[in-house]
C-alpha positions as CSV (number, residue, x, y, z in Angstrom):
1,M,32.6,3.0,-19.7
2,L,32.8,6.3,-17.7
3,N,33.6,8.5,-20.6
4,L,31.8,6.7,-23.4
5,P,29.0,8.6,-25.3
6,S,25.6,8.0,-23.8
7,R,24.4,6.1,-26.9
8,W,27.3,3.6,-26.5
9,K,26.5,3.2,-22.8
10,Q,22.9,2.5,-23.7
11,W,24.0,-0.1,-26.4
12,A,26.2,-1.9,-23.9
13,Y,23.4,-2.0,-21.3
14,E,20.9,-3.4,-23.9
15,K,23.4,-6.1,-25.0
16,T,24.3,-7.3,-21.5
17,V,22.2,-6.5,-18.4
18,K,18.8,-5.6,-20.0
19,P,18.1,-9.1,-21.5
20,I,18.7,-10.7,-18.1
21,L,16.4,-8.3,-16.2
22,L,13.6,-8.5,-18.7
23,N,13.6,-12.3,-18.7
24,L,12.9,-12.3,-15.0
25,D,9.6,-11.7,-13.2
26,P,9.3,-7.9,-12.7
27,E,9.6,-8.0,-8.9
28,T,12.5,-10.4,-9.1
29,A,14.3,-8.2,-11.5
30,H,13.7,-5.2,-9.2
31,L,15.1,-7.1,-6.3
32,L,18.1,-8.3,-8.3
33,A,18.9,-4.7,-9.3
34,Y,18.7,-3.6,-5.7
35,R,21.1,-6.4,-4.6
36,L,23.6,-5.5,-7.3
37,L,23.5,-1.9,-6.1
38,D,23.8,-2.9,-2.5
39,V,26.9,-5.1,-3.2
40,S,28.5,-2.4,-5.4
41,S,28.3,0.1,-2.5
42,N,30.9,-1.9,-0.7
43,L,33.3,-1.7,-3.5
44,P,36.0,1.0,-3.6
45,F,35.0,4.0,-5.8
46,A,31.6,2.4,-6.6
47,F,29.6,5.6,-6.0
48,F,32.2,7.6,-8.0
49,A,31.8,5.2,-10.9
50,I,28.0,5.3,-10.8
51,E,27.9,9.1,-10.7
52,N,30.4,9.5,-13.5
53,S,28.6,7.0,-15.7
54,T,25.0,8.3,-15.3
55,C,25.1,12.0,-14.4
56,F,25.0,15.1,-16.6
57,K,25.3,18.6,-15.2
58,S,24.6,22.0,-16.8
59,P,23.7,25.4,-15.3
60,R,20.9,25.5,-17.8
61,L,19.2,22.5,-16.2
62,E,19.2,23.8,-12.7
63,T,15.7,25.0,-11.7
64,E,13.8,26.2,-8.7
65,V,10.2,24.9,-8.1
66,A,8.1,25.5,-5.0
67,G,11.1,27.2,-3.4
68,I,13.3,24.1,-3.8
69,R,16.5,24.1,-5.9
70,F,16.8,21.1,-8.2
71,S,20.0,20.3,-10.0
72,N,17.9,19.2,-13.0
73,P,14.2,18.7,-13.8
74,V,14.2,14.9,-14.1
75,G,13.0,12.9,-11.1
76,L,12.2,9.3,-10.3
77,A,8.6,8.8,-9.6
78,A,7.2,7.1,-6.5
79,G,6.8,3.3,-6.8
80,F,10.3,2.4,-7.7
81,D,11.7,2.9,-4.2
82,K,8.9,2.1,-1.8
83,T,11.0,1.8,1.3
84,G,13.6,4.6,0.9
85,E,16.4,2.0,1.0
86,L,17.5,2.7,-2.6
87,Y,17.8,6.5,-2.1
88,P,21.6,6.5,-1.5
89,F,22.1,4.7,-4.9
90,L,19.4,6.4,-7.0
91,S,20.3,9.9,-5.9
92,R,23.7,9.3,-7.6
93,M,22.2,8.1,-10.9
94,G,21.5,11.3,-12.6
95,F,18.2,12.3,-11.1
96,G,17.4,15.8,-9.8
97,S,15.0,14.3,-7.3
98,I,13.9,10.9,-5.9
99,E,10.4,10.4,-4.7
100,I,10.1,7.5,-2.3
101,G,6.9,5.6,-1.4
102,T,4.0,5.3,-1.5
103,V,4.3,5.1,2.3
104,T,1.3,4.3,4.5
105,G,0.8,4.7,8.2
106,Q,0.5,1.0,8.7
107,S,2.8,-1.6,7.2
108,Q,1.1,-3.7,4.5
109,P,2.1,-6.5,2.2
110,G,0.2,-5.3,-0.8
111,N,-1.9,-7.4,-3.1
112,P,-1.1,-11.1,-3.8
113,K,1.6,-11.9,-6.4
114,P,1.9,-11.8,-9.3
115,R,1.0,-8.1,-9.3
116,V,3.3,-6.5,-12.0
117,F,2.9,-7.4,-15.6
118,R,5.0,-6.3,-18.6
119,Y,3.6,-5.4,-22.1
120,P,6.8,-4.9,-24.1
121,E,5.1,-4.3,-27.4
122,D,3.5,-1.2,-25.7
123,Q,6.5,-0.3,-23.5
124,A,3.9,-0.5,-20.7
125,L,3.2,-2.1,-17.3
126,I,0.1,-3.1,-15.4
127,N,0.6,-3.0,-11.7
128,R,-1.7,-3.8,-8.8
129,M,0.9,-3.6,-6.1
130,G,-1.5,-2.2,-3.5
131,F,0.9,0.2,-1.6
132,N,3.2,-2.6,-0.4
133,N,5.5,-1.0,2.1
134,P,6.9,-1.4,5.6
135,G,5.0,1.5,7.0
136,A,6.0,5.0,8.2
137,D,7.9,3.8,11.3
138,R,10.2,1.5,9.4
139,V,10.7,4.1,6.6
140,L,11.6,6.6,9.2
141,D,14.3,4.2,10.6
142,T,15.7,4.0,7.1
143,V,15.7,7.6,5.9
144,Q,17.0,9.1,9.2
145,R,20.3,7.2,8.7
146,Q,20.9,8.6,5.3
147,N,22.7,11.7,4.0
148,R,20.6,14.0,1.9
149,I,22.0,14.1,-1.7
150,A,19.4,14.7,-4.4
151,V,16.1,16.4,-3.5
152,R,13.9,13.8,-1.7
153,G,10.2,13.7,-2.0
154,I,8.1,11.4,0.2
155,N,4.8,10.1,-1.2
156,V,2.1,9.2,1.3
157,G,-1.1,7.2,0.9
158,K,-3.9,5.7,2.9
159,S,-3.5,2.4,4.6
160,K,-5.9,-0.2,3.2
161,I,-7.3,-1.2,6.6
162,V,-8.2,2.4,7.4
163,S,-11.6,3.6,6.6
164,E,-12.2,6.7,4.4
165,E,-13.6,8.4,7.5
166,N,-10.3,8.0,9.4
167,A,-8.1,8.8,6.4
168,V,-7.0,12.2,7.7
169,E,-5.4,10.7,10.9
170,D,-3.7,8.0,8.8
171,Y,-2.1,10.5,6.4
172,L,-1.1,12.6,9.4
173,Y,0.6,9.7,11.1
174,S,2.9,9.2,8.1
175,I,3.5,12.9,7.5
176,R,4.4,13.7,11.1
177,K,6.9,10.8,11.2
178,L,8.6,11.6,7.9
179,I,8.2,15.3,7.2
180,G,11.6,16.2,8.8
181,F,13.3,14.1,6.1
182,A,11.4,15.3,3.1
183,D,12.1,18.2,0.8
184,Y,8.6,17.9,-0.4
185,L,5.5,15.7,0.1
186,V,3.0,14.2,-2.2
187,I,-0.5,13.3,-1.1
188,N,-1.5,10.2,-3.2
189,I,-5.2,10.0,-3.7
190,S,-5.1,8.5,-7.1
191,S,-3.8,4.9,-7.0
192,P,-6.4,2.5,-8.5
193,N,-5.2,-0.3,-6.2
194,T,-6.5,0.9,-2.8
195,P,-10.3,0.6,-2.7
196,G,-12.0,3.9,-2.4
197,L,-8.9,6.0,-2.6
198,R,-10.0,7.8,-5.7
199,N,-13.1,9.0,-3.9
200,F,-10.9,11.7,-2.5
201,Q,-10.7,13.2,-6.0
202,K,-14.2,14.5,-5.6
203,P,-13.8,18.2,-4.9
204,E,-15.8,18.1,-1.6
205,N,-13.9,15.0,-0.3
206,F,-10.6,16.5,-1.4
207,G,-11.4,19.7,0.4
208,K,-12.1,17.8,3.6
209,L,-9.0,15.7,3.4
210,A,-6.6,18.5,2.6
211,G,-8.2,20.8,5.2
212,G,-8.0,18.1,7.8
213,I,-4.4,17.3,7.1
214,R,-3.5,21.0,7.1
215,S,-5.3,21.6,10.4
216,G,-3.6,18.6,11.9
217,L,-0.3,20.1,11.0
218,G,-1.1,23.4,12.8
219,G,-2.8,25.2,9.9
220,G,-0.2,24.8,7.2
221,F,2.2,22.4,5.4
222,P,5.8,22.8,6.7
223,V,7.3,21.7,3.4
224,P,6.0,22.1,-0.2
225,T,3.1,19.6,-0.6
226,F,1.8,18.3,-3.9
227,V,-1.3,16.2,-4.7
228,K,-1.2,13.4,-7.2
229,F,-4.2,12.9,-9.5
230,A,-5.3,10.1,-11.8
231,P,-5.6,10.4,-15.6
232,D,-9.1,8.9,-15.7
233,M,-11.2,12.1,-15.4
234,D,-12.6,14.4,-17.9
235,E,-11.6,18.1,-18.4
236,R,-14.4,19.4,-16.3
237,E,-13.6,17.2,-13.3
238,L,-9.9,18.1,-13.5
239,R,-10.6,21.8,-13.7
240,E,-12.8,21.6,-10.6
241,L,-10.1,19.9,-8.6
242,L,-7.4,22.3,-9.8
243,E,-9.5,25.3,-8.8
244,C,-9.6,23.8,-5.2
245,L,-5.8,23.7,-4.9
246,P,-4.9,27.3,-3.9
247,E,-7.4,27.2,-1.1
248,S,-6.3,23.7,0.0
249,G,-2.8,24.9,0.8
250,M,-1.2,22.6,-1.8
251,S,2.0,23.7,-3.4
252,G,1.3,22.0,-6.7
253,V,0.0,18.9,-8.6
254,V,1.5,15.7,-9.9
255,L,-0.1,14.5,-13.2
256,T,-0.6,11.7,-13.6
257,N,-0.9,8.3,-11.8
258,T,-1.7,5.1,-13.8
259,T,-4.9,4.6,-15.8
260,I,-7.5,1.9,-15.4
261,D,-8.3,2.2,-19.1
262,K,-6.9,-1.1,-20.5
263,T,-8.1,-0.3,-24.1
264,V,-4.8,1.6,-24.5
265,L,-3.0,-1.7,-24.8
266,K,-2.6,-3.5,-28.1
267,R,-3.5,-6.9,-26.5
268,Y,-6.8,-5.6,-25.1
269,P,-9.0,-7.4,-23.9
270,N,-6.4,-10.1,-23.3
271,V,-4.7,-8.3,-20.5
272,E,-4.9,-8.2,-16.7
273,S,-8.2,-6.8,-15.7
274,E,-7.1,-5.4,-12.3
275,G,-4.4,-2.7,-11.8
276,G,-3.3,0.5,-13.5
277,V,-1.5,0.9,-16.8
278,S,1.7,3.0,-16.9
279,G,4.3,3.7,-19.7
280,L,4.1,4.8,-23.3
281,P,0.3,4.3,-23.7
282,L,-0.2,7.0,-21.0
283,R,2.0,9.6,-22.6
284,N,-0.6,11.6,-24.7
285,R,-3.3,11.4,-22.0
286,S,-1.0,12.7,-19.2
287,T,0.4,15.4,-21.5
288,R,-3.2,16.6,-22.3
289,L,-4.0,16.9,-18.6
290,I,-0.8,18.8,-18.0
291,R,-1.8,21.2,-20.7
292,I,-5.2,21.7,-19.2
293,A,-3.7,22.2,-15.7
294,Y,-1.3,24.8,-17.0
295,E,-4.1,26.7,-18.7
296,T,-6.2,26.5,-15.5
297,L,-3.5,27.3,-12.9
298,R,-1.9,30.1,-15.1
299,G,1.4,29.6,-13.4
300,K,0.0,30.0,-9.9
301,L,1.2,26.5,-8.9
302,P,3.8,24.2,-10.3
303,I,3.1,20.9,-12.1
304,I,5.1,17.7,-12.0
305,G,4.5,15.7,-15.2
306,V,4.7,11.9,-15.3
307,G,3.5,9.3,-17.7
308,G,5.2,7.8,-20.7
309,V,8.5,9.7,-20.4
310,D,11.0,7.5,-22.2
311,S,13.1,9.9,-24.2
312,G,14.3,13.5,-24.4
313,E,11.5,14.3,-26.8
314,A,8.8,13.0,-24.4
315,A,10.3,15.0,-21.6
316,L,10.4,18.1,-23.7
317,E,6.8,17.6,-24.7
318,K,5.6,17.6,-21.1
319,I,7.7,20.7,-20.2
320,L,6.3,22.6,-23.2
321,A,2.8,21.5,-22.1
322,G,3.3,23.1,-18.7
323,A,5.3,20.7,-16.5
324,D,7.9,22.4,-14.3
325,L,9.5,19.0,-13.5
326,I,9.1,15.6,-15.0
327,Q,9.4,12.1,-13.6
328,L,10.2,8.6,-14.9
329,Y,9.1,5.2,-13.9
330,T,8.1,2.7,-16.6
331,G,10.5,4.2,-19.1
332,Y,13.3,3.8,-16.6
333,I,12.5,0.1,-16.2
334,Y,12.5,-0.5,-20.0
335,Q,15.3,1.9,-21.0
336,G,17.6,1.4,-18.1
337,P,20.0,3.5,-16.0
338,F,21.2,5.8,-18.8
339,L,17.8,7.3,-19.6
340,P,18.1,10.3,-17.3
341,L,21.5,11.0,-18.8
342,R,20.1,10.9,-22.3
343,I,17.1,13.1,-21.5
344,L,19.3,15.7,-19.8
345,E,21.7,15.8,-22.7
346,F,18.8,16.3,-25.1
347,L,17.2,19.0,-22.9
348,D,20.4,20.9,-22.5
349,K,21.1,20.9,-26.3
350,T,17.5,22.1,-26.9
351,L,17.9,24.9,-24.4
352,E,21.2,25.9,-26.0
353,K,19.8,25.8,-29.5
354,F,16.9,28.2,-28.7
355,G,19.0,30.5,-26.5
356,A,17.1,29.6,-23.3
357,K,19.1,30.0,-20.0
358,S,16.9,27.7,-18.0
359,V,14.1,25.1,-18.2
360,S,11.7,27.6,-16.6
361,E,11.9,29.8,-19.7
362,I,10.3,27.1,-21.9
363,V,7.6,25.8,-19.5
364,G,4.2,26.0,-21.1
365,K,5.5,27.4,-24.4
366,Q,3.6,24.6,-26.3
367,S,6.2,24.6,-29.0
368,L,9.7,25.9,-29.8
């Protein structure tokens, strides 16, 4: 299978493993996939086989963002590997970066199960996980034993039991523990599943939070630090936030988190009322906000685009809108382990076709 064309690999996956995983509860399927990877790591040449089956390399795909060199622009978004335990496997599966988390200062179980729901007709998920994770101390124990392979981002959020007034110290606790093992950080203030978290998207609250974190770190961020925003804001609100970024000390922005707008689903209103929607229904909305952000920032700060990326065409759309990097989550769950490979092949062919030597040459070009 190592040297088969990517479309044949995809066909084999869809005929064998995919039906098994999609017939399981989403969290059970995720755990099974983890167990399979864990077992395979003890087999001779397992990592070699994984890399050769899922990776695609080309000098055209190498890119530098916020002073970090990425082997390619396709990353795995936070939420897939909440603990950091999957990093050794995922970093060999074609991604240019792996973002682990969201990690909170305190360990927390998250919301009661069931809390992840599939909507296959929309290629979407609703999740109300609630930042379930073992906490910064346990994540530190995990990541400090690992070798750095792909670029590693660490996404941090507020513990549920911590008040908004004490959020700065809570964020700082996680950051101080983990910053030595992160190539970049993401400050998550946009999950809909932690009560009050999105209040930090008000410009005055965001300024206080970012300023407090920066001050607590000695007046600056030791590694490139991004902030992740929600898609549920209008153009004026987004522009106000974006205009705060340079002064906040942030290195860039991640657009976007999940949406609380359930009308994007075909089954609405017969869907889960709580939680955020991710996947294909988010694609156009997140791309529109990326385009607004690119016009507002005018290249001053980089953008990581996420939301509905399930193909090379969708990835290219976000890059042309202004994303320097893109991330996968729901598309990866539905399409499987060969999605990064297929996206990278498509992007490389596109760059070659138009005579571009790098991804950065086409960022924000709107069309080719």
